[in-house]
KOLGU-4560 file (N, C-alpha, C; in nm, 3 decimals, padded with zeros to 5 digits):
<recs>
<n_xx: 01.639 n_yy: 01.126 n_zz: -00.783 ca_xx: 01.536 ca_yy: 01.032 ca_zz: -00.828 c_xx: 01.418 c_yy: 01.108 c_zz: -00.891 mol: A seq: 1 type: MET>
<n_xx: 01.386 n_yy: 01.059 n_zz: -01.004 ca_xx: 01.262 ca_yy: 01.113 ca_zz: -01.067 c_xx: 01.142 c_yy: 01.026 c_zz: -01.045 mol: A seq: 2 type: GLN>
<n_xx: 01.023 n_yy: 01.077 n_zz: -01.069 ca_xx: 00.902 ca_yy: 01.005 ca_zz: -01.043 c_xx: 00.824 c_yy: 00.995 c_zz: -01.179 mol: A seq: 3 type: LYS>
<n_xx: 00.745 n_yy: 00.900 n_zz: -01.187 ca_xx: 00.658 ca_yy: 00.888 ca_zz: -01.312 c_xx: 00.563 c_yy: 00.772 c_zz: -01.294 mol: A seq: 4 type: GLY>
<n_xx: 00.486 n_yy: 00.740 n_zz: -01.403 ca_xx: 00.392 ca_yy: 00.639 ca_zz: -01.409 c_xx: 00.414 c_yy: 00.553 c_zz: -01.532 mol: A seq: 5 type: ILE>
<n_xx: 00.393 n_yy: 00.418 n_zz: -01.511 ca_xx: 00.417 ca_yy: 00.329 ca_zz: -01.620 c_xx: 00.303 c_yy: 00.347 c_zz: -01.725 mol: A seq: 6 type: ILE>
<n_xx: 00.337 n_yy: 00.388 n_zz: -01.837 ca_xx: 00.245 ca_yy: 00.417 ca_zz: -01.949 c_xx: 00.219 c_yy: 00.299 c_zz: -02.030 mol: A seq: 7 type: LYS>
<n_xx: 00.329 n_yy: 00.225 n_zz: -02.067 ca_xx: 00.317 ca_yy: 00.101 ca_zz: -02.141 c_xx: 00.414 c_yy: 00.005 c_zz: -02.101 mol: A seq: 8 type: MET>
<n_xx: 00.374 n_yy: -00.122 n_zz: -02.097 ca_xx: 00.461 ca_yy: -00.228 ca_zz: -02.046 c_xx: 00.431 c_yy: -00.353 c_zz: -02.134 mol: A seq: 9 type: LEU>
<n_xx: 00.532 n_yy: -00.419 n_zz: -02.180 ca_xx: 00.532 ca_yy: -00.546 ca_zz: -02.251 c_xx: 00.613 c_yy: -00.644 c_zz: -02.166 mol: A seq: 10 type: ASP>
<n_xx: 00.543 n_yy: -00.717 n_zz: -02.075 ca_xx: 00.628 ca_yy: -00.801 ca_zz: -01.994 c_xx: 00.687 c_yy: -00.922 c_zz: -02.060 mol: A seq: 11 type: PRO>
<n_xx: 00.633 n_yy: -00.964 n_zz: -02.175 ca_xx: 00.690 ca_yy: -01.065 ca_zz: -02.252 c_xx: 00.822 c_yy: -01.027 c_zz: -02.316 mol: A seq: 12 type: ILE>
<n_xx: 00.823 n_yy: -00.912 n_zz: -02.370 ca_xx: 00.948 ca_yy: -00.860 ca_zz: -02.434 c_xx: 01.041 c_yy: -00.795 c_zz: -02.333 mol: A seq: 13 type: LYS>
<n_xx: 00.985 n_yy: -00.750 n_zz: -02.215 ca_xx: 01.059 ca_yy: -00.698 ca_zz: -02.101 c_xx: 01.099 c_yy: -00.559 c_zz: -02.108 mol: A seq: 14 type: GLY>
<n_xx: 01.017 n_yy: -00.476 n_zz: -02.175 ca_xx: 01.038 ca_yy: -00.332 ca_zz: -02.180 c_xx: 00.910 c_yy: -00.245 c_zz: -02.174 mol: A seq: 15 type: TYR>
<n_xx: 00.924 n_yy: -00.115 n_zz: -02.154 ca_xx: 00.805 ca_yy: -00.031 ca_zz: -02.151 c_xx: 00.852 c_yy: 00.117 c_zz: -02.157 mol: A seq: 16 type: GLY>
<n_xx: 00.749 n_yy: 00.202 n_zz: -02.124 ca_xx: 00.779 ca_yy: 00.347 ca_zz: -02.123 c_xx: 00.713 c_yy: 00.402 c_zz: -01.996 mol: A seq: 17 type: PHE>
<n_xx: 00.785 n_yy: 00.498 n_zz: -01.935 ca_xx: 00.737 ca_yy: 00.576 ca_zz: -01.814 c_xx: 00.715 c_yy: 00.709 c_zz: -01.863 mol: A seq: 18 type: ILE>
<n_xx: 00.602 n_yy: 00.763 n_zz: -01.817 ca_xx: 00.574 ca_yy: 00.915 ca_zz: -01.830 c_xx: 00.614 c_yy: 00.982 c_zz: -01.710 mol: A seq: 19 type: VAL>
<n_xx: 00.705 n_yy: 01.082 n_zz: -01.721 ca_xx: 00.759 ca_yy: 01.153 ca_zz: -01.611 c_xx: 00.662 c_yy: 01.259 c_zz: -01.566 mol: A seq: 20 type: THR>
<n_xx: 00.700 n_yy: 01.325 n_zz: -01.456 ca_xx: 00.613 ca_yy: 01.447 ca_zz: -01.404 c_xx: 00.611 c_yy: 01.557 c_zz: -01.511 mol: A seq: 21 type: GLU>
<n_xx: 00.714 n_yy: 01.565 n_zz: -01.598 ca_xx: 00.721 ca_yy: 01.658 ca_zz: -01.693 c_xx: 00.653 c_yy: 01.631 c_zz: -01.825 mol: A seq: 22 type: ASN>
<n_xx: 00.588 n_yy: 01.502 n_zz: -01.822 ca_xx: 00.522 ca_yy: 01.439 ca_zz: -01.942 c_xx: 00.612 c_yy: 01.398 c_zz: -02.045 mol: A seq: 23 type: GLU>
<n_xx: 00.740 n_yy: 01.377 n_zz: -02.014 ca_xx: 00.836 ca_yy: 01.318 ca_zz: -02.110 c_xx: 00.812 c_yy: 01.165 c_zz: -02.102 mol: A seq: 24 type: ASP>
<n_xx: 00.844 n_yy: 01.090 n_zz: -02.205 ca_xx: 00.840 ca_yy: 00.945 ca_zz: -02.208 c_xx: 00.983 c_yy: 00.897 c_zz: -02.196 mol: A seq: 25 type: GLU>
<n_xx: 01.004 n_yy: 00.805 n_zz: -02.113 ca_xx: 01.140 ca_yy: 00.747 ca_zz: -02.103 c_xx: 01.123 c_yy: 00.592 c_zz: -02.116 mol: A seq: 26 type: ILE>
<n_xx: 01.221 n_yy: 00.531 n_zz: -02.190 ca_xx: 01.223 ca_yy: 00.390 ca_zz: -02.214 c_xx: 01.279 c_yy: 00.323 c_zz: -02.094 mol: A seq: 27 type: TYR>
<n_xx: 01.237 n_yy: 00.198 n_zz: -02.061 ca_xx: 01.297 ca_yy: 00.120 ca_zz: -01.952 c_xx: 01.290 c_yy: -00.028 c_zz: -01.990 mol: A seq: 28 type: PHE>
<n_xx: 01.387 n_yy: -00.105 n_zz: -01.939 ca_xx: 01.385 ca_yy: -00.244 ca_zz: -01.950 c_xx: 01.369 c_yy: -00.305 c_zz: -01.819 mol: A seq: 29 type: ASN>
<n_xx: 01.297 n_yy: -00.422 n_zz: -01.810 ca_xx: 01.272 ca_yy: -00.477 ca_zz: -01.671 c_xx: 01.399 c_yy: -00.531 c_zz: -01.615 mol: A seq: 30 type: LEU>
<n_xx: 01.510 n_yy: -00.543 n_zz: -01.687 ca_xx: 01.638 ca_yy: -00.582 ca_zz: -01.634 c_xx: 01.697 c_yy: -00.464 c_zz: -01.548 mol: A seq: 31 type: GLN>
<n_xx: 01.645 n_yy: -00.337 n_zz: -01.576 ca_xx: 01.703 ca_yy: -00.221 ca_zz: -01.504 c_xx: 01.629 c_yy: -00.191 c_zz: -01.377 mol: A seq: 32 type: ASP>
<n_xx: 01.557 n_yy: -00.291 n_zz: -01.323 ca_xx: 01.484 ca_yy: -00.274 ca_zz: -01.202 c_xx: 01.588 c_yy: -00.266 c_zz: -01.089 mol: A seq: 33 type: MET>
<n_xx: 01.563 n_yy: -00.184 n_zz: -00.984 ca_xx: 01.651 ca_yy: -00.183 ca_zz: -00.868 c_xx: 01.658 c_yy: -00.320 c_zz: -00.806 mol: A seq: 34 type: HIS>
<n_xx: 01.771 n_yy: -00.366 n_zz: -00.769 ca_xx: 01.787 ca_yy: -00.512 ca_zz: -00.722 c_xx: 01.689 c_yy: -00.545 c_zz: -00.608 mol: A seq: 35 type: PRO>
<n_xx: 01.653 n_yy: -00.458 n_zz: -00.521 ca_xx: 01.553 ca_yy: -00.477 ca_zz: -00.420 c_xx: 01.407 c_yy: -00.509 c_zz: -00.470 mol: A seq: 36 type: LYS>
<n_xx: 01.380 n_yy: -00.457 n_zz: -00.593 ca_xx: 01.242 ca_yy: -00.465 ca_zz: -00.651 c_xx: 01.235 c_yy: -00.557 c_zz: -00.775 mol: A seq: 37 type: TYR>
<n_xx: 01.337 n_yy: -00.641 n_zz: -00.801 ca_xx: 01.344 ca_yy: -00.721 ca_zz: -00.913 c_xx: 01.227 c_yy: -00.828 c_zz: -00.917 mol: A seq: 38 type: ARG>
<n_xx: 01.178 n_yy: -00.870 n_zz: -00.802 ca_xx: 01.067 ca_yy: -00.956 ca_zz: -00.793 c_xx: 00.926 c_yy: -00.901 c_zz: -00.786 mol: A seq: 39 type: ASN>
<n_xx: 00.929 n_yy: -00.767 n_zz: -00.802 ca_xx: 00.800 ca_yy: -00.692 ca_zz: -00.790 c_xx: 00.743 c_yy: -00.689 c_zz: -00.934 mol: A seq: 40 type: VAL>
<n_xx: 00.624 n_yy: -00.711 n_zz: -00.949 ca_xx: 00.554 ca_yy: -00.714 ca_zz: -01.081 c_xx: 00.500 c_yy: -00.577 c_zz: -01.104 mol: A seq: 41 type: ARG>
<n_xx: 00.544 n_yy: -00.517 n_zz: -01.219 ca_xx: 00.493 ca_yy: -00.382 ca_zz: -01.255 c_xx: 00.372 c_yy: -00.399 c_zz: -01.346 mol: A seq: 42 type: LEU>
<n_xx: 00.282 n_yy: -00.299 n_zz: -01.337 ca_xx: 00.160 ca_yy: -00.288 ca_zz: -01.420 c_xx: 00.153 c_yy: -00.151 c_zz: -01.472 mol: A seq: 43 type: ARG>
<n_xx: 00.082 n_yy: -00.136 n_zz: -01.585 ca_xx: 00.051 ca_yy: -00.001 ca_zz: -01.641 c_xx: -00.026 c_yy: 00.075 c_zz: -01.539 mol: A seq: 44 type: GLU>
<n_xx: 00.017 n_yy: 00.203 n_zz: -01.509 ca_xx: -00.055 ca_yy: 00.285 ca_zz: -01.416 c_xx: 00.013 c_yy: 00.292 c_zz: -01.283 mol: A seq: 45 type: GLY>
<n_xx: 00.120 n_yy: 00.205 n_zz: -01.259 ca_xx: 00.194 ca_yy: 00.205 ca_zz: -01.135 c_xx: 00.280 c_yy: 00.330 c_zz: -01.125 mol: A seq: 46 type: ASP>
<n_xx: 00.290 n_yy: 00.387 n_zz: -01.009 ca_xx: 00.378 ca_yy: 00.488 ca_zz: -00.980 c_xx: 00.520 c_yy: 00.435 c_zz: -00.946 mol: A seq: 47 type: SER>
<n_xx: 00.619 n_yy: 00.500 n_zz: -01.007 ca_xx: 00.757 ca_yy: 00.450 ca_zz: -00.993 c_xx: 00.855 c_yy: 00.561 c_zz: -00.972 mol: A seq: 48 type: VAL>
<n_xx: 00.965 n_yy: 00.525 n_zz: -00.911 ca_xx: 01.076 ca_yy: 00.621 ca_zz: -00.901 c_xx: 01.191 c_yy: 00.555 c_zz: -00.980 mol: A seq: 49 type: GLY>
<n_xx: 01.282 n_yy: 00.641 n_zz: -01.029 ca_xx: 01.389 ca_yy: 00.588 ca_zz: -01.117 c_xx: 01.496 c_yy: 00.695 c_zz: -01.133 mol: A seq: 50 type: PHE>
<n_xx: 01.612 n_yy: 00.646 n_zz: -01.173 ca_xx: 01.725 ca_yy: 00.730 ca_zz: -01.209 c_xx: 01.731 c_yy: 00.726 c_zz: -01.358 mol: A seq: 51 type: ASP>
<n_xx: 01.804 n_yy: 00.825 n_zz: -01.423 ca_xx: 01.809 ca_yy: 00.838 ca_zz: -01.569 c_xx: 01.954 c_yy: 00.819 c_zz: -01.614 mol: A seq: 52 type: VAL>
<n_xx: 01.974 n_yy: 00.733 n_zz: -01.714 ca_xx: 02.103 ca_yy: 00.717 ca_zz: -01.776 c_xx: 02.089 c_yy: 00.763 c_zz: -01.917 mol: A seq: 53 type: ARG>
<n_xx: 02.186 n_yy: 00.864 n_zz: -01.956 ca_xx: 02.189 ca_yy: 00.912 ca_zz: -02.084 c_xx: 02.262 c_yy: 00.820 c_zz: -02.185 mol: A seq: 54 type: ARG>
<n_xx: 02.194 n_yy: 00.787 n_zz: -02.292 ca_xx: 02.262 ca_yy: 00.696 ca_zz: -02.386 c_xx: 02.251 c_yy: 00.758 c_zz: -02.524 mol: A seq: 55 type: GLU>
<n_xx: 02.318 n_yy: 00.706 n_zz: -02.624 ca_xx: 02.323 ca_yy: 00.749 ca_zz: -02.766 c_xx: 02.174 c_yy: 00.750 c_zz: -02.814 mol: A seq: 56 type: LEU>
<n_xx: 02.101 n_yy: 00.648 n_zz: -02.785 ca_xx: 01.962 ca_yy: 00.634 ca_zz: -02.840 c_xx: 01.858 c_yy: 00.725 c_zz: -02.761 mol: A seq: 57 type: GLN>
<n_xx: 01.905 n_yy: 00.778 n_zz: -02.655 ca_xx: 01.817 ca_yy: 00.865 ca_zz: -02.573 c_xx: 01.822 c_yy: 00.823 c_zz: -02.421 mol: A seq: 58 type: GLY>
<n_xx: 01.742 n_yy: 00.885 n_zz: -02.341 ca_xx: 01.739 ca_yy: 00.860 ca_zz: -02.201 c_xx: 01.683 c_yy: 00.721 c_zz: -02.168 mol: A seq: 59 type: ASP>
<n_xx: 01.727 n_yy: 00.661 n_zz: -02.060 ca_xx: 01.682 ca_yy: 00.529 ca_zz: -02.026 c_xx: 01.664 c_yy: 00.532 c_zz: -01.868 mol: A seq: 60 type: ARG>
<n_xx: 01.550 n_yy: 00.475 n_zz: -01.824 ca_xx: 01.526 ca_yy: 00.476 ca_zz: -01.678 c_xx: 01.602 c_yy: 00.350 c_zz: -01.624 mol: A seq: 61 type: ALA>
<n_xx: 01.671 n_yy: 00.370 n_zz: -01.513 ca_xx: 01.736 ca_yy: 00.265 ca_zz: -01.448 c_xx: 01.706 c_yy: 00.275 c_zz: -01.295 mol: A seq: 62 type: ILE>
<n_xx: 01.749 n_yy: 00.164 n_zz: -01.222 ca_xx: 01.713 ca_yy: 00.159 ca_zz: -01.076 c_xx: 01.561 c_yy: 00.192 c_zz: -01.040 mol: A seq: 63 type: ASN>
<n_xx: 01.478 n_yy: 00.127 n_zz: -01.118 ca_xx: 01.331 ca_yy: 00.154 ca_zz: -01.106 c_xx: 01.276 c_yy: 00.090 c_zz: -00.978 mol: A seq: 64 type: ILE>
<n_xx: 01.201 n_yy: 00.164 n_zz: -00.908 ca_xx: 01.135 ca_yy: 00.118 ca_zz: -00.786 c_xx: 00.987 c_yy: 00.151 c_zz: -00.791 mol: A seq: 65 type: ARG>
<n_xx: 00.906 n_yy: 00.060 n_zz: -00.751 ca_xx: 00.754 ca_yy: 00.080 ca_zz: -00.761 c_xx: 00.725 c_yy: 00.138 c_zz: -00.618 mol: A seq: 66 type: ARG>
<n_xx: 00.634 n_yy: 00.246 n_zz: -00.621 ca_xx: 00.577 ca_yy: 00.298 ca_zz: -00.502 c_xx: 00.457 c_yy: 00.232 c_zz: -00.465 mol: A seq: 67 type: PHE>
<n_xx: 00.433 n_yy: 00.212 n_zz: -00.332 ca_xx: 00.310 ca_yy: 00.138 ca_zz: -00.283 c_xx: 00.188 c_yy: 00.235 c_zz: -00.308 mol: A seq: 68 type: SER>
</recs>
C-alpha cells in the first residue's frame, strides 16, 4: 500500500489526483474507493492509502482508503 494526499478532487465528475510520498501524481476515480470506505467523503488535503494499477494511460490509484 502506498500513501499520499488528495491534491485535487472533482466530486461532481468523480475523479481527482493524489500526490504520493515520492511527489508523483496519480489519477483516481471515486468508484475505485475500497468497498469499506465507499461512503466516506474525501476532501482535498486528506491523507489516503491506496494500491496502484498499471494501465495503458498511466498508473491509477485503486482500493483508496482515507486515514483518520
